[in-house]
C-alpha atoms as a printed R data frame, in Angstrom:
    type eleno elety resid chain resno       x       y       z
1   ATOM     1    CA   MET     A     1  23.501 -42.423   2.529
2   ATOM     2    CA   ALA     A     2  21.971 -40.341   5.363
3   ATOM     3    CA   ASN     A     3  23.314 -37.195   3.703
4   ATOM     4    CA   GLN     A     4  21.747 -38.232   0.454
5   ATOM     5    CA   ARG     A     5  18.373 -38.680   2.115
6   ATOM     6    CA   GLN     A     6  18.619 -35.294   3.733
7   ATOM     7    CA   VAL     A     7  19.494 -33.616   0.467
8   ATOM     8    CA   LYS     A     8  16.737 -35.399  -1.402
9   ATOM     9    CA   ARG     A     9  14.272 -34.319   1.312
10  ATOM    10    CA   ARG     A    10  15.457 -30.692   0.970
11  ATOM    11    CA   ILE     A    11  15.011 -30.947  -2.828
12  ATOM    12    CA   GLY     A    12  11.423 -32.113  -2.349
13  ATOM    13    CA   THR     A    13  10.684 -29.294   0.082
14  ATOM    14    CA   ALA     A    14  12.152 -26.662  -2.179
15  ATOM    15    CA   GLN     A    15  10.017 -28.033  -5.092
16  ATOM    16    CA   ASN     A    16   6.856 -27.956  -3.023
17  ATOM    17    CA   ILE     A    17   7.581 -24.333  -2.011
18  ATOM    18    CA   SER     A    18   8.229 -23.398  -5.613
19  ATOM    19    CA   LYS     A    19   4.842 -24.818  -6.586
20  ATOM    20    CA   ILE     A    20   3.152 -22.810  -3.791
21  ATOM    21    CA   THR     A    21   4.819 -19.543  -4.606
22  ATOM    22    CA   LYS     A    22   4.149 -20.043  -8.327
23  ATOM    23    CA   ALA     A    23   0.375 -20.537  -7.579
24  ATOM    24    CA   MET     A    24   0.481 -17.346  -5.471
25  ATOM    25    CA   GLU     A    25   2.262 -15.499  -8.183
26  ATOM    26    CA   MET     A    26  -0.488 -16.348 -10.699
27  ATOM    27    CA   VAL     A    27  -3.242 -15.351  -8.226
28  ATOM    28    CA   ALA     A    28  -1.548 -12.075  -7.464
29  ATOM    29    CA   ALA     A    29  -0.981 -11.374 -11.104
30  ATOM    30    CA   SER     A    30  -4.708 -11.772 -11.784
31  ATOM    31    CA   LYS     A    31  -5.715  -9.467  -8.942
32  ATOM    32    CA   MET     A    32  -2.961  -7.084  -9.803
33  ATOM    33    CA   LYS     A    33  -4.281  -6.377 -13.315
34  ATOM    34    CA   LYS     A    34  -7.728  -5.501 -12.047
35  ATOM    35    CA   ALA     A    35  -6.415  -3.380  -9.285
36  ATOM    36    CA   GLN     A    36  -4.032  -1.470 -11.531
37  ATOM    37    CA   ASP     A    37  -6.736  -0.759 -14.131
38  ATOM    38    CA   GLN     A    38  -9.143   0.469 -11.380
39  ATOM    39    CA   ALA     A    39  -6.465   2.724  -9.795
40  ATOM    40    CA   LEU     A    40  -5.321   4.239 -13.189
41  ATOM    41    CA   ALA     A    41  -8.929   4.780 -14.308
42  ATOM    42    CA   ALA     A    42  -9.748   6.731 -11.094
43  ATOM    43    CA   ARG     A    43  -6.857   9.277 -11.487
44  ATOM    44    CA   PRO     A    44  -8.325  11.611 -14.153
45  ATOM    45    CA   TYR     A    45 -11.612  11.735 -12.196
46  ATOM    46    CA   SER     A    46  -9.878  12.527  -8.907
47  ATOM    47    CA   GLN     A    47  -7.794  15.240 -10.628
48  ATOM    48    CA   ALA     A    48 -10.870  16.809 -12.225
49  ATOM    49    CA   LEU     A    49 -12.668  16.816  -8.894
50  ATOM    50    CA   TYR     A    50  -9.676  18.508  -7.230
51  ATOM    51    CA   ASP     A    51  -9.418  21.087  -9.949
52  ATOM    52    CA   SER     A    52 -13.130  21.870  -9.608
53  ATOM    53    CA   ILE     A    53 -13.039  22.426  -5.863
54  ATOM    54    CA   ALA     A    54  -9.753  24.380  -5.974
55  ATOM    55    CA   THR     A    55 -11.195  26.652  -8.686
56  ATOM    56    CA   ILE     A    56 -14.420  27.355  -6.763
57  ATOM    57    CA   SER     A    57 -12.585  27.983  -3.554
58  ATOM    58    CA   GLN     A    58 -10.123  30.337  -5.286
59  ATOM    59    CA   VAL     A    59 -12.649  32.196  -7.350
60  ATOM    60    CA   SER     A    60 -15.334  32.596  -4.691
61  ATOM    61    CA   LYS     A    61 -12.837  33.378  -1.820
62  ATOM    62    CA   LEU     A    62 -14.775  30.996   0.442
63  ATOM    63    CA   ASN     A    63 -11.910  30.028   2.650
64  ATOM    64    CA   SER     A    64 -13.986  30.018   5.833
65  ATOM    65    CA   HIS     A    65 -15.781  26.815   5.182
66  ATOM    66    CA   PRO     A    66 -15.437  24.368   8.143
67  ATOM    67    CA   LEU     A    67 -13.659  21.820   6.011
68  ATOM    68    CA   LEU     A    68 -11.289  24.381   4.487
69  ATOM    69    CA   SER     A    69 -10.316  26.371   7.607
70  ATOM    70    CA   THR     A    70  -7.874  25.319  10.237
71  ATOM    71    CA   HIS     A    71  -8.466  25.335  14.047
72  ATOM    72    CA   GLU     A    72  -6.175  24.792  16.983
73  ATOM    73    CA   ALA     A    73  -8.102  22.337  18.974
74  ATOM    74    CA   GLY     A    74  -7.793  18.540  18.620
75  ATOM    75    CA   ILE     A    75  -5.174  16.002  17.915
76  ATOM    76    CA   PRO     A    76  -3.353  15.282  14.596
77  ATOM    77    CA   ILE     A    77  -4.490  12.049  12.902
78  ATOM    78    CA   VAL     A    78  -2.904   9.941  10.249
79  ATOM    79    CA   VAL     A    79  -4.921   7.345   8.244
80  ATOM    80    CA   VAL     A    80  -2.484   4.492   7.454
81  ATOM    81    CA   VAL     A    81  -3.602   2.334   4.562
82  ATOM    82    CA   GLY     A    82  -1.670  -0.944   4.994
83  ATOM    83    CA   THR     A    83  -2.503  -4.502   4.051
84  ATOM    84    CA   ASP     A    84  -4.188  -7.462   5.880
85  ATOM    85    CA   LYS     A    85  -1.767  -9.946   4.567
86  ATOM    86    CA   GLY     A    86   1.921 -10.157   4.200
87  ATOM    87    CA   LEU     A    87   4.232 -11.641   1.501
88  ATOM    88    CA   CYS     A    88   4.381  -8.413  -0.432
89  ATOM    89    CA   GLY     A    89   8.024  -7.527  -0.204
90  ATOM    90    CA   ALA     A    90   9.099  -4.320   1.554
91  ATOM    91    CA   LEU     A    91   5.742  -2.570   1.037
92  ATOM    92    CA   ASN     A    92   4.595  -2.551   4.675
93  ATOM    93    CA   GLY     A    93   8.096  -1.986   5.869
94  ATOM    94    CA   ASN     A    94   8.480   1.179   3.796
95  ATOM    95    CA   LEU     A    95   5.052   2.384   4.935
96  ATOM    96    CA   MET     A    96   6.247   1.910   8.585
97  ATOM    97    CA   LYS     A    97   9.333   3.994   7.929
98  ATOM    98    CA   GLN     A    98   7.197   6.825   6.652
99  ATOM    99    CA   LEU     A    99   4.880   6.514   9.618
100 ATOM   100    CA   PHE     A   100   7.897   6.863  11.863
101 ATOM   101    CA   VAL     A   101   8.767  10.097  10.100
102 ATOM   102    CA   TRP     A   102   5.135  11.346  10.623
103 ATOM   103    CA   LYS     A   103   5.322  10.470  14.305
104 ATOM   104    CA   LYS     A   104   8.496  12.546  14.801
105 ATOM   105    CA   GLN     A   105   6.650  15.519  13.295
106 ATOM   106    CA   HIS     A   106   3.474  14.981  15.299
107 ATOM   107    CA   LYS     A   107   4.443  13.970  18.908
108 ATOM   108    CA   ASP     A   108   0.861  13.592  20.147
109 ATOM   109    CA   GLY     A   109  -0.558  12.259  16.946
110 ATOM   110    CA   GLU     A   110  -2.732   9.097  16.695
111 ATOM   111    CA   VAL     A   111  -3.352   6.534  14.027
112 ATOM   112    CA   ILE     A   112  -6.413   5.271  12.188
113 ATOM   113    CA   ALA     A   113  -5.082   1.918  10.959
114 ATOM   114    CA   ILE     A   114  -6.387   0.237   7.855
115 ATOM   115    CA   GLY     A   115  -5.296  -3.411   7.627
116 ATOM   116    CA   LYS     A   116  -3.713  -5.684  10.172
117 ATOM   117    CA   LYS     A   117  -0.103  -4.746   9.144
118 ATOM   118    CA   ALA     A   118  -0.886  -1.110   9.735
119 ATOM   119    CA   VAL     A   119  -2.190  -1.936  13.222
120 ATOM   120    CA   LEU     A   120   1.027  -3.915  14.030
121 ATOM   121    CA   ALA     A   121   3.133  -1.032  12.598
122 ATOM   122    CA   ALA     A   122   1.469   1.593  14.820
123 ATOM   123    CA   ARG     A   123   1.873  -0.643  17.924
124 ATOM   124    CA   ALA     A   124   5.530  -1.353  17.097
125 ATOM   125    CA   LEU     A   125   6.176   2.404  16.971
126 ATOM   126    CA   ASP     A   126   4.319   2.817  20.294
127 ATOM   127    CA   MET     A   127   1.556   4.973  18.780
128 ATOM   128    CA   THR     A   128  -2.052   5.192  19.895
129 ATOM   129    CA   VAL     A   129  -4.471   3.413  17.539
130 ATOM   130    CA   HIS     A   130  -7.481   5.689  17.522
131 ATOM   131    CA   ALA     A   131  -9.461   3.294  15.326
132 ATOM   132    CA   GLN     A   132  -8.798   0.269  13.110
133 ATOM   133    CA   PHE     A   133 -10.363  -1.290  10.047
134 ATOM   134    CA   THR     A   134  -9.412  -4.725   8.947
135 ATOM   135    CA   GLN     A   135 -10.557  -7.371   6.487
136 ATOM   136    CA   ILE     A   136 -10.836  -4.843   3.633
137 ATOM   137    CA   ALA     A   137 -12.511  -6.246   0.535
138 ATOM   138    CA   GLU     A   138 -10.359  -7.044  -2.506
139 ATOM   139    CA   GLN     A   139 -12.558  -5.010  -4.764
140 ATOM   140    CA   VAL     A   140 -12.931  -1.824  -2.727
141 ATOM   141    CA   THR     A   141 -16.082   0.252  -3.273
142 ATOM   142    CA   THR     A   142 -17.179   3.621  -1.825
143 ATOM   143    CA   VAL     A   143 -19.552   1.748   0.453
144 ATOM   144    CA   ASP     A   144 -16.530   0.091   2.092
145 ATOM   145    CA   ILE     A   145 -15.036   3.420   3.164
146 ATOM   146    CA   VAL     A   146 -18.250   5.188   4.424
147 ATOM   147    CA   PRO     A   147 -17.520   4.317   8.142
148 ATOM   148    CA   LEU     A   148 -13.951   5.716   7.768
149 ATOM   149    CA   THR     A   149 -15.117   8.857   5.947
150 ATOM   150    CA   THR     A   150 -17.787   9.499   8.517
151 ATOM   151    CA   LEU     A   151 -15.324   9.073  11.378
152 ATOM   152    CA   VAL     A   152 -12.782  11.450   9.835
153 ATOM   153    CA   LEU     A   153 -15.409  13.978   8.882
154 ATOM   154    CA   ASN     A   154 -17.183  14.006  12.321
155 ATOM   155    CA   GLY     A   155 -13.881  14.112  14.172
156 ATOM   156    CA   PHE     A   156 -12.641  17.120  12.261
157 ATOM   157    CA   SER     A   157 -16.009  19.022  12.333
158 ATOM   158    CA   SER     A   158 -16.291  18.529  16.160
159 ATOM   159    CA   GLN     A   159 -12.654  19.721  16.529
160 ATOM   160    CA   LYS     A   160 -11.511  16.386  18.064
161 ATOM   161    CA   PHE     A   161  -9.062  16.185  15.195
162 ATOM   162    CA   HIS     A   162  -6.672  19.105  14.506
163 ATOM   163    CA   SER     A   163  -5.644  17.826  11.110
164 ATOM   164    CA   VAL     A   164  -5.888  14.571   9.186
165 ATOM   165    CA   ASP     A   165  -3.353  13.096   6.834
166 ATOM   166    CA   VAL     A   166  -3.405   9.910   4.844
167 ATOM   167    CA   LEU     A   167  -0.483   7.580   4.404
168 ATOM   168    CA   TYR     A   168  -0.590   4.948   1.647
169 ATOM   169    CA   THR     A   169   1.545   3.271  -0.979
170 ATOM   170    CA   ASP     A   170   1.349   5.091  -4.300
171 ATOM   171    CA   PHE     A   171   1.352   2.814  -7.338
172 ATOM   172    CA   ILE     A   172   3.939   3.832  -9.976
173 ATOM   173    CA   ASN     A   173   4.273   0.671 -12.001
174 ATOM   174    CA   THR     A   174   4.437  -3.117 -11.400
175 ATOM   175    CA   LEU     A   175   8.003  -2.981 -10.103
176 ATOM   176    CA   SER     A   176   7.878   0.349  -8.265
177 ATOM   177    CA   GLN     A   177   5.686   1.578  -5.498
178 ATOM   178    CA   LYS     A   178   6.461   4.193  -2.898
179 ATOM   179    CA   PRO     A   179   4.882   5.414   0.418
180 ATOM   180    CA   LYS     A   180   2.984   8.736   0.058
181 ATOM   181    CA   GLN     A   181   1.768  11.133   2.634
182 ATOM   182    CA   ALA     A   182  -1.103  13.456   1.578
183 ATOM   183    CA   PRO     A   183  -3.192  15.932   3.609
184 ATOM   184    CA   LEU     A   184  -6.916  15.232   3.980
185 ATOM   185    CA   LEU     A   185  -8.219  17.858   6.394
186 ATOM   186    CA   PRO     A   186  -8.449  20.758   6.333
187 ATOM   187    CA   ILE     A   187  -8.866  20.433   2.623
188 ATOM   188    CA   SER     A   188  -7.251  23.812   1.970
189 ATOM   189    CA   ARG     A   189  -3.941  22.168   2.838
190 ATOM   190    CA   THR     A   190  -4.179  20.288  -0.379
191 ATOM   191    CA   PHE     A   191  -4.355  23.374  -2.498
192 ATOM   192    CA   LYS     A   192  -1.175  24.749  -4.131
193 ATOM   193    CA   PRO     A   193  -1.962  28.431  -4.615
194 ATOM   194    CA   ASP     A   194   0.381  29.039  -7.531
195 ATOM   195    CA   VAL     A   195  -0.919  25.994  -9.431
196 ATOM   196    CA   VAL     A   196  -4.514  26.841  -8.680
197 ATOM   197    CA   GLU     A   197  -4.286  30.485  -9.748
198 ATOM   198    CA   GLU     A   198  -2.430  29.391 -12.942
199 ATOM   199    CA   ARG     A   199  -5.265  26.898 -13.815
200 ATOM   200    CA   VAL     A   200  -7.993  29.365 -13.044
201 ATOM   201    CA   ASP     A   201  -6.370  31.977 -15.297
202 ATOM   202    CA   GLU     A   202  -6.005  29.369 -18.028
203 ATOM   203    CA   LYS     A   203  -9.713  28.536 -18.002
204 ATOM   204    CA   MET     A   204 -11.180  32.058 -17.734
205 ATOM   205    CA   PRO     A   205 -10.798  35.216 -15.636
206 ATOM   206    CA   ALA     A   206 -12.415  34.952 -12.117
207 ATOM   207    CA   LYS     A   207 -14.962  37.714 -12.958
208 ATOM   208    CA   ASP     A   208 -16.485  35.503 -15.683
209 ATOM   209    CA   TYR     A   209 -17.549  32.714 -13.330
210 ATOM   210    CA   THR     A   210 -21.271  32.353 -12.521
211 ATOM   211    CA   PHE     A   211 -22.319  29.727  -9.890
212 ATOM   212    CA   GLU     A   212 -25.701  28.097  -9.640
213 ATOM   213    CA   PRO     A   213 -26.503  27.477  -6.885
214 ATOM   214    CA   ASP     A   214 -24.150  29.816  -4.931
215 ATOM   215    CA   PRO     A   215 -20.602  28.702  -4.214
216 ATOM   216    CA   LYS     A   216 -21.326  27.941  -0.577
217 ATOM   217    CA   GLN     A   217 -23.959  25.423  -1.429
218 ATOM   218    CA   ILE     A   218 -21.817  23.841  -4.008
219 ATOM   219    CA   LEU     A   219 -18.926  23.432  -1.548
220 ATOM   220    CA   ASN     A   220 -21.236  22.059   1.103
221 ATOM   221    CA   SER     A   221 -22.062  19.217  -1.320
222 ATOM   222    CA   LEU     A   222 -18.665  18.816  -2.964
223 ATOM   223    CA   LEU     A   223 -16.274  18.939  -0.062
224 ATOM   224    CA   PRO     A   224 -17.549  15.839   1.778
225 ATOM   225    CA   PHE     A   225 -17.696  14.065  -1.594
226 ATOM   226    CA   TYR     A   226 -14.159  15.130  -2.333
227 ATOM   227    CA   LEU     A   227 -12.962  13.782   1.026
228 ATOM   228    CA   GLU     A   228 -14.698  10.478   0.379
229 ATOM   229    CA   ASN     A   229 -13.143  10.301  -3.150
230 ATOM   230    CA   THR     A   230  -9.664  11.101  -1.896
231 ATOM   231    CA   ILE     A   231  -9.844   8.319   0.721
232 ATOM   232    CA   PHE     A   232 -11.273   5.980  -1.893
233 ATOM   233    CA   HIS     A   233  -8.482   6.802  -4.359
234 ATOM   234    CA   SER     A   234  -5.856   6.171  -1.742
235 ATOM   235    CA   PHE     A   235  -7.387   2.689  -1.115
236 ATOM   236    CA   LEU     A   236  -7.230   1.924  -4.884
237 ATOM   237    CA   GLU     A   237  -3.646   3.008  -5.108
238 ATOM   238    CA   ALA     A   238  -2.801   0.850  -2.051
239 ATOM   239    CA   LYS     A   239  -4.516  -2.231  -3.483
240 ATOM   240    CA   ALA     A   240  -2.639  -1.891  -6.850
241 ATOM   241    CA   SER     A   241   0.575  -1.522  -5.046
242 ATOM   242    CA   GLU     A   242  -0.079  -4.394  -2.678
243 ATOM   243    CA   HIS     A   243  -0.951  -6.888  -5.468
244 ATOM   244    CA   SER     A   244   1.960  -5.711  -7.636
245 ATOM   245    CA   ALA     A   245   4.434  -6.086  -4.767
246 ATOM   246    CA   ARG     A   246   3.026  -9.447  -3.908
247 ATOM   247    CA   MET     A   247   3.276 -10.722  -7.483
248 ATOM   248    CA   VAL     A   248   6.936  -9.533  -7.810
249 ATOM   249    CA   ALA     A   249   7.790 -11.134  -4.357
250 ATOM   250    CA   MET     A   250   6.301 -14.420  -5.291
251 ATOM   251    CA   LYS     A   251   7.994 -14.407  -8.660
252 ATOM   252    CA   ASN     A   252  11.327 -13.799  -7.026
253 ATOM   253    CA   ALA     A   253  10.563 -16.522  -4.432
254 ATOM   254    CA   SER     A   254   9.718 -19.019  -7.254
255 ATOM   255    CA   GLU     A   255  12.952 -18.170  -9.053
256 ATOM   256    CA   ASN     A   256  15.009 -18.484  -5.857
257 ATOM   257    CA   ALA     A   257  13.405 -21.808  -5.058
258 ATOM   258    CA   GLY     A   258  14.251 -23.043  -8.603
259 ATOM   259    CA   GLU     A   259  17.831 -22.008  -8.240
260 ATOM   260    CA   LEU     A   260  18.001 -23.756  -4.836
261 ATOM   261    CA   VAL     A   261  16.616 -26.972  -6.295
262 ATOM   262    CA   GLU     A   262  19.379 -26.890  -8.982
263 ATOM   263    CA   GLU     A   263  22.030 -26.288  -6.378
264 ATOM   264    CA   LEU     A   264  20.767 -29.152  -4.151
265 ATOM   265    CA   LYS     A   265  20.663 -31.484  -7.204
266 ATOM   266    CA   LEU     A   266  24.334 -30.831  -7.755
267 ATOM   267    CA   VAL     A   267  25.018 -31.546  -4.100
268 ATOM   268    CA   TYR     A   268  22.894 -34.663  -4.331
269 ATOM   269    CA   ASN     A   269  24.825 -35.921  -7.385
270 ATOM   270    CA   LYS     A   270  28.172 -35.161  -5.859
271 ATOM   271    CA   THR     A   271  27.169 -36.962  -2.625
272 ATOM   272    CA   ARG     A   272  25.896 -39.919  -4.617
273 ATOM   273    CA   GLN     A   273  29.036 -40.056  -6.737
274 ATOM   274    CA   GLN     A   274  31.189 -39.916  -3.658
275 ATOM   275    CA   GLY     A   275  29.264 -42.760  -2.097
276 ATOM   276    CA   ILE     A   276  29.617 -44.852  -5.260
277 ATOM   277    CA   THR     A   277  33.379 -44.066  -5.369
278 ATOM   278    CA   THR     A   278  33.725 -45.077  -1.715
279 ATOM   279    CA   GLU     A   279  31.897 -48.352  -2.337
280 ATOM   280    CA   LEU     A   280  34.147 -49.156  -5.345
281 ATOM   281    CA   LEU     A   281  37.299 -48.484  -3.325
282 ATOM   282    CA   ASP     A   282  36.012 -50.797  -0.579
283 ATOM   283    CA   ILE     A   283  35.338 -53.524  -3.171
284 ATOM   284    CA   ILE     A   284  38.783 -53.158  -4.739
285 ATOM   285    CA   SER     A   285  40.462 -53.153  -1.300
286 ATOM   286    CA   ALA     A   286  38.574 -56.289  -0.276
287 ATOM   287    CA   THR     A   287  39.434 -58.046  -3.614
288 ATOM   288    CA   MET     A   288  43.164 -57.109  -3.303
289 ATOM   289    CA   SER     A   289  43.283 -58.392   0.313
290 ATOM   290    CA   LEU     A   290  41.675 -61.714  -0.691
291 ATOM   291    CA   SER     A   291  44.133 -62.206  -3.497
């Protein structure tokens, strides 16, 4: 009977866990849809902004802008966009693996960690956390990333940072997300010369471009905005990936809990049947001994 009580207790525990994970799955699914729509809607705008800056830079030959040119001073920095919460499958683990690859390429590099899990990953890899931002809003806005953008911009402009990369989880679809490393500063590292020249030629010859105001003033305004938008877009992709991974993880957990309940019910029924059989044998044995 003790075994039956233990099995029954385990069944109750598994059923309670299943209810919790099912509720978390539904919450994650609701957040996932909003985050996915926001990330997908931002992609065309980000691409158009990139094309505009790449075209202006290519046509005007203004490669000496402070945000476009490289310098030797400073340390390499990577902005790691992780999560504040867990229960999202292998998402943070895969991000940590990519961070380890970056660390091997930049021995003296430091981390700007976004999210508690990114902070833990950096410390686990024995990396210096230059700055950290936690408790990121569910619905990220450009206002939320102003402190980060300012930190990165000032650090690179003052030559404290040699280069800046961003590491985040790129959203592919609900079932697939992968870590992605992208250059932030200098911005010229993001340009692919062959692609840029091809796109410029497709639009119109370089000699046919007229800029008002002059290209330098345009870049002075656009480049900081482009940096802010790139960081913002990485946050959107990371949020869409996080909620998608969590929804799938909770769905799998609910299904596993359901399977465990069914298995435990079989064990319970077998144990109960065995107990009944034992009692019947005892009764038969007692009856035979009396007769």
